[in-house]
N, C-alpha and C positions, 0 to 999 in steps of 0.2 A: 301576237300573230298566230294563226292556225290555218294550215293548208294554204299559205300565201295570202290570207285575208286578215284584216284587223278584227279582233274579237270585240264586239260591241256590248257594252253594259251600261246601266243607268248612269253610273258616276262618270265614265269616260265621255258619254254624250252630254251629260249635264255640264261638264267642264267646257264643252265646245259650243254651247248655245249662248248667244249674246243678245242683249236688248238694243236694237238700233232702230231709230225712228218709231219707237214704241212697239216694235214687233220682235218676236223671238226668231232669230235667224242663225244659220250656220254659214261659215265662210268657205269660199271655194277651195282653198288649200287644204282645209280639214276634210272636206268631202272627197277631194281628189285622193287623199291618203286612204280614206275608208274604202274607196272603190278600186284602189290599186292603180291609179293614174298619176302622172305628173300633173302639176297644176295647169301647165300650158296645154297639155293634151286634153285634160278634163274640160277646160274652157273652149277648146276647139270643137269638142263634141256638142257642147251647149250652143255655141254660135251657129253651128250647122242646123240647129233646130230652134232658132231664136223665136220663131213665131209661136212656139208653145209656151214661152216664158214672158207673160205680161208683167207689168210693173209690180203687181201684188204677189208675183211669184219670185222675182229676182230684181235686184237693183245694184248699182255700183256705188261704193262708198265715196264720199268726198274727203278732202284732206283732213278736216276736223274730226270726222267720224273715224278716220284711220288713226289719228292721234289718240282718241279715246279708246279705240280698240287695243292699241298698244299698251295703254295704261291698265287694261284688264288682263295683261299678260297673254293676249292672244298671239302676239308675235313680237320679237324684239326689233325687227327691221323688215324691209320689203323682200328680203331674200333674193335680190337681184331682179325682181320683176319691175317692169317699166310702167305699169298701170296700177290703178287702185284695185283692191280686191272686190269681188262680187259677193253679195250676201243673198242667200236663198231662204225664203220663208218655208213654213211647213208644206204649203201647197206646192211650192217650187221643188222641194225635195221629193214629194210624191211624183211630180211630173218627170223627174229624172228616171223613173222606172220605164218610161216610154222612150227614153233617149239612149241610156247606157245599155248596151247589149251584152249578151253572154251569160253563162251559168253563174259565174261569180257575182256579176252585177245583180242578178235576181236574188241570190242568197243575201247579199248585203242590204238590198232594198227592203226585203221582208223583215230582216233583223232591225233595220233602222225604224221602220213603221211601228214595230212592236215596242221598241224602246221609247219612241215618242208618245205612244199611248200610256205607258207606265209613267213617263215624265208628267203628262197632264194630270194623272191621278196624284202624283207627288206634289205638284204645284197647288192643287186644290186643297190637299190635306195639310200643307205646311206653309200656306201663303203668309201667315202672320209672323213667321220666323225667318224668312228668306233674306230680308234686307234690314240691317240694323244701323244705328248711328255710327258705330265703329267701322262698319263696312264702308259707309259713305266717307268717313274721315280718312280711312286708309286709301281709298280710291283718289281722293283729292290730293293727298300728299304724294301720290305716285306721279303726278304731273308737275310741270313747272309752276312757278308762282304767278304766272301771267294771269291777270284778272279775267281776261276773256276766256281762257282755257277753263278756269275754275267755274265760271258761269255755265259753260257748256256741259261740264261734268254734272253740276247740280241739276241742270235741265234734263240730262240723260237719266239721272237717278230718279227724278220725278216721274219720268216715263215708266221706269221699273216699278215704282210704288203704285202708279196708276194701273199698271198691267195686273198687279196682284191683289188690288183691293176688291172688296166684295161687290162693288157696283159694276166692275168691268170683267170679272173673271169668267163670265158666262158668254163671252163674245163668240165662242165656238158652239153655241147651243141653239137647238131648235126645240119647239114644243109640239109634241105629237099627242093630240087628244088630251091635252093637259099634262102629259108626261114629259119631263125635261130630259133630253138626250143629246149626245154629241152629234153635231150636224151631219158630217159625211156618213157616219154610221147609220143614221136613220134612213137615208136614201137607199143604202145597201139593204137594210132590213125590209123596207117596203118593196123594192124590186125583187127580192128573193121570194116574196109571197106568190109571184106570178107563176102559173103553170103553163099557160099557152101564149099569152100576149101582154105587151106593155105599150100603152099609148101615153105619150107625154105631150101636153098642150102648153106651149110656152113660146111666146114671140121673141124672147131674149135668150139666145143660146150661145154657147162657145165650146171650146175644147173640153172644159171641165164637165159640161153636160154629158159628154160622151164617156169621159174617164170614170164617172160614177156608175156607168153601165158595164164596165169591163169584166165583171165576174158573173154576168148573167149566163144561164145555161143556153147553149146553142139552139135548143129546141124552142125557146121562147122568142116569138117574133116581136120586133121592136119597131114602133112607128112614132116619129116625132112630128107633131103638127106645129109649124112655126113660120112666121114671115121673116125670120132671121134679121130682125131690125138692126140696122147699121152694119150688116154683114160681119158680125163678130165671129161666126164660124166659117172658116174658109175651106174650100174643096181640098186643098193640099193637106190641111190638118186632118180632115176626115180620112183621106187616103192613107196618111201615115198611121192613123189610129187603126184602120182595118188591117194594115200590114202587121201591126203589133198584136192584134187580136183577130186573127182570120176566121174564128168560129162565130164572130158576131156580125150580123147584118142588120143595118138600120135603114128603114124606108122613111123618106122625108116627104111631107105634104104641107102645102101652104094653109094658113088659117083665113086668108082673105080679109084680114083686119077686122074680124068680127068678134074675137075673143080678147077680153081684157085681163082676166085672171089666169092663173096657172093651175093645171090639173094633172093628176096621174091616174090612169085607168088601167086596172089589172084584169085580164081574162074577160074582156068585154063580151057579153052575151052568154057567159057560162055561169054555172052555179057558184063558182068561186069568185065571181066578179066583185071588185072593190073599186071605189072612187074616192080619191083624196083631193081636197082643195088645199093649195099651197100658197102661203102668204108672200113668198118671193121666189125668184128663179133659183133652180139648183146651182146655176153657175155662181151665185152669190153665197153659197153654203159656207157658213163659218164667218162671214163678214159682219153679220148683224143678228140680233135676236128676232126670230119670226116664228110662225106656227104652221103646222100641217094638221088638218082635221079630216077624219073620215066622214063621208057623206052617207047618211042612212037612206034617204029618199032618192034612189038612183034612177027611178023611172022618168023623172022630169028631164034628165039629161040625155035620154035615148035619141030624140030627134036631132039634138045638137051634134052628138057623136056620129050619127048616121050621115048627116050632111057633111061633116068634116071628112069622112071616109071617101066621099065622092069628089073631094077637091083635087086640084092638079098637083103634080109632083113639084116639090121645092128643088130648084136647081142652085146648088152651092157655087159660089164664084171663087 
């Protein structure tokens, strides 16, 4: 503890990261302690903002997952709670920054993000040594001898090995002009190049589309061209985002269903203009391998962009 806060380091966080449903997650009770909440109060804050936490951000454990979690020494019992714990993925932990308020929460969120970045580097450098046969045997022996339980453990350990093998360890990766980079970071890198304006053309947007823009300078004007297919981005989510980041203003316009691909245009009409073609939506950043490529022949896109600028406003529901 330091100034009332849990001091975060790589080992303490590594000990609190578990593999559940093939994903690295942290449990609500551990996160509550880090942020200085009771578990009940922590989950109340999340439930008040539940629209921000899709299934790939947060999910509730089932009974078998809870048994396996106990076998990993996550907890010896439920601690008096009447419901199964909630697990938060890395994206869900980032989303907590927009939910948990106050100076202490900001300090812990920044520390947590830095430790997660170091953890990713650790995993890539040490993936061949993280899980051994002895580890699997010890984990099996910690559960009862029920055949069903043992099968579940082996299945869970397979997920761990699959997570760390060479074919899967780049799930958080994008390719920019042939350069492999961490997915969320590359959007921040691209957006930071803008001096005057950012245009995003993407019919499939959600709250994460906005979160990736949270560090943009207030002088940079942002316009998102989208038909908001399936209404994944809601008006209340946008309003909450603006409350958390009041220096950012985003203008929305429809695409009128004429654009299939996704693009990012920086400083349109200026000497610093850049156009990027994106293989997938930024809302899916980290969920699959894709690519972003800078377009050299920008002139052919001028009429398309000019027409988009004349489109009607997109009204969020």
